[in-house]
C-alpha positions, 0 to 999 in steps of 0.5 A: 499499500506504500508503494501505490501513495508512493507511486501516485504522490509521484505522478501528482507531483510530476516526478515520472514526467521525464520518463514520459517525454523519454518514451513519447521521443522513443515512439516517435524515433521508433515511427519514423525508423518503421517509416523508412524502413518500409519505404526503403522495402518497397523501393528495393521489391520494386527495383528487383521486379525491374531486374527480373524483364527479359534483357533487350538485344539490340542487333545491327544490321548492315544495309544491303544485308539480311538478319534470320529469324526462325523461317521469317527474315528482315532484308535492310535494302537501302536508306531512300532519305536521311535528313536528320539534323547533322551534328555540330548544326542547329536546324529548324526542324530535326529531320528523319530518315527513311530506309526501305526493308523487305519481310520474307519468309521460307526465303519468299517476299512477303511485303517491303516497308518503308520505315520512318526514324526521327532524329532521336531515334526510335521511341523505346517505350514503343518501338514499331514492331516490324517482324513477328516469328515464333519466339521473337518479335522485332522492332526497329530501333535506330539507324547509324551512323548519325549524320556529322557536319561536313561529313558525307555517309556512304551508303553501304555505311549504314546499319539499322539497329534492331531490337530483339525481344 
């Protein structure tokens, strides 16, 4: 009974007020720690999901050559136009490049396409599908080399970059 009275008197006289403040201090930092812990856990979980996506393979197809994908193939016929603004020059319009590609199935021409590539290349978020084979989908990605100020590009040195998924 004496202990109970001593406790009641000390609470009334605020002798344990420092203990309450310590608890409030500890609770505040515990909440901050838990918030940060779960925040970083979610970021780590998101980054691990991104790592699990299938790898993107970029393959280069030289002008005049074919790339085989099972019984289908893409033939990079030629560059019709390359009006992309050269590096080192200020242009009003960024320009574009136009290429002709042939789609073959069992070495028989199925379709010939004119493919337009902007100066910034293909939009990697939504690239244009060129060919669908049994196990792979082929997208156009970019045309290289990019024009430079005062340098003429030999037509045989062009290559089409293809994204294989």
